N, C-alpha and C positions, 0 to 999 in steps of 0.2 A: 462139627466135631470138636473145633478149639473151645467154642464157647462152652460146650457140655465139660471139657476137662477144667476150665476156670470154676464152672459152677461146683463140680465134684470136688476140686480142691478145695474150694470155698467151705464147703459143706465138712470136709474132714478137717479142714482149720477149726471150725467151729466145735466140732466133737473134741478135739483135742484141749480146746479152750475150756470147755464145760467139764472135762473129766481131770484136767490137770493144772489148772491155774492157779489154784489155792497154794500147791506144791512148787510148782514154778516159781511164784512170786518168793517164796523162802530164801533168804539171803544166805543160803547155807549151801556147802559143798558137798556133804556126806549126812546120812542119817542112819543113826545105831538104834537097831531093833532089838528084842529078844532073840537068842539064838534059836528058840523054839519056833517060831513065826517066819515061817518059810515060804508063807504064801497069806495075802490079807492081812498083811504085818500091822496095816494101820488101825483093823478092827480087833488082831488077835494079839499083840504085843503088849507086854507090860514088862517095864523094868523098874529098879529102884530109882529113885530119884536120887540116890546117894551118888550114883554112876557120874552125875555132872562132875563133882569134883575129881573123880578119879580121871575121866575123860580129860577134863583140863589140865592134868599133870603130865598126860602123854605127850612126849617130844615130837615138835609140828602141827600139833593141834591149837589152832590159835584162838578159839572160843568154843565153848559148848554151852547148851542151853536145852530144859527139856520141854517137851510140847505132849499134849493130849489130841488125841480126835475122837469123836464120836458122831453119828448119824442119828437126829432125833427129830420127832415131831413136835411141834407147839401151836401155840396160839398167839396172835397178838392182842393188844386190849382193844385194836382198832377192829377186831373181828376177823383178822385173817388167819386161816389155816396154813401152816408153814411145816415145810421139812427142810433141816438146816444142818450142816455139818459144823458142830463147834469145834474150835481149836482152842485149846487150854494154852495159854504162854504166860511168861513171865513180864509184866508190864514194864519196858524200859529196855526189855532183852532185844537180842538179835533178831528174834521171830515177832516182837510186838508191832500190830500194823501200823502203817503211819494212816492218817485220817485226812479226809478231803474236805469232810465237814464236822463241826462239832467238837468233841473232846477225846482225847486218846483215853487208853486203859489206866488205871491206876491201881497201884499193888493194894489188896486187901478190897476193892471196890467191888459191888455187884453188878457193875454196867457191862453192858455189851456194846462191840463195834460191828455192825453188820457190813456186810458187802453192799456194793451196788446194786446187784441182782435183787436183793430183798428190800433195798430202798424203793425199786421199781415195782416192787409187788405192793406198794403202800405204805410199807411200815415205816414209821417217821419217830425222830427225835423226841423222847419224853415218853413213847409208849413202852409198856410192858411184853416180854417176850416170855410166855409162860409153858413151862413143861410140866404136865400134869403128874407123871411118874418118874422121877421123886417130885414132890412140890418144890419147884425152883421157879422163881420169877426173876429176870434180869431187864433192868431199864435200859433203852437204846439210848447210847450216850454219842456215837459218832458214826459216821459212815466211812468206808474205806474204797478203794477201787474194785474192779470186777475180780473176784474170788469164787472158785468154786472147786467140790471135789466130786467126782462121779455123778456129775449132772446135778448135784445139789448143792445150792448157795451156801457160801461159808459166813460163818459169824465167830469172833473172837471174844474169850473172855479171860480173865484172871484165872491161874491154873487150880485155885482151889474150888472156883465154881465148876470149873470143867470136872474135878475131882468128884463133887456132889451129884452131878449129872451121870457121870460115867459108873459110879458104883451104888446109885440109887439110894442115895443119902438126903432126905428134905433138908432146906435151906437152912431151918432153924435149929438142926442137930448137930453136933459136931462131927467130926471124919473120925473114923477110927483109925488106928495108926497103920493097919494093913493099908486103907485107901489114901490116906496121907502121904504114904511112903512110895507111891506107883504112879508113872507116867505112861504114855504110849511108847516115847522113844528119847533120843537125844538128838538134837540138831547141831552138827559140826561145820566148822570152818577151819578146812585143811589146807596148811601149807607144806611145803617141800620136806620130804624127808622124813614123813609120818609113817611108822609101820603099824600099818591100820591091823592086819591080820595077827599080828602079834598081840596087840592091845584086844582084839576081839577074843581070843585064846584065853587072856588073862580075867577079860571082865564077863564072858561069857553072853556076848552079843554077836551080831551080825550086821556089819556096817556097808552099805552100799551108797553108791553115787544117788545124788537127786534124783537124777533121771531115771536111774534102773530101779528106783522106788516106785516110778509112776505104777497106777494100777492097770490101766491100759493105754495102749497108744494107736490110734487110727494110722493106717498108710496112706498113702496118696490116693488109692482107690476107694476110700471110706470104708474098707473094712476094719475091723476091731481087732487087734490082737495084743497078746499080753505081753 
């Protein structure tokens, strides 16, 4: 019986890691989404990127940075079919991934930093990862640690690259203003004394703790609960 408990607990921990590790590794305390996105906010939320400046001005907010998320199907130039969760971030920001091998993201660059899970699938530095619709190719420049979202391995790109992917704009075409001005949400590092409820009312957002933003959480029996 004790062995069974250990096995089930390990399985549950693995499910948790596969589902939420990309969110857990975000060095933020809170995430601000569109108020209208009351569920599945990582796929449904869109907020103006201009909110970063306004959130930064909220007393008690120590850092604010935009991010985007999108789950996509792609293919590597090495011939591997991939499902990946693409996170759009600002290079050098709080959410920009550290790299274990290779180079970090650079602003304005088309490169992609992949999670260790994608590297284990055979994706290598220098290969291209291509999303057919829209026509966007990203060259692998670095590998970060283990990171996945909803059991889908994570990859990180400069925010404009994510906007091309999210709004189905081919890489060679300029982003329309509506796409360039939108992100999934705002990552926040919040200190003492911040009135998040008042800020949400003023900014038309819905702010949750990082843990409350997790899409699903297995309990200790391995059952999935939201």
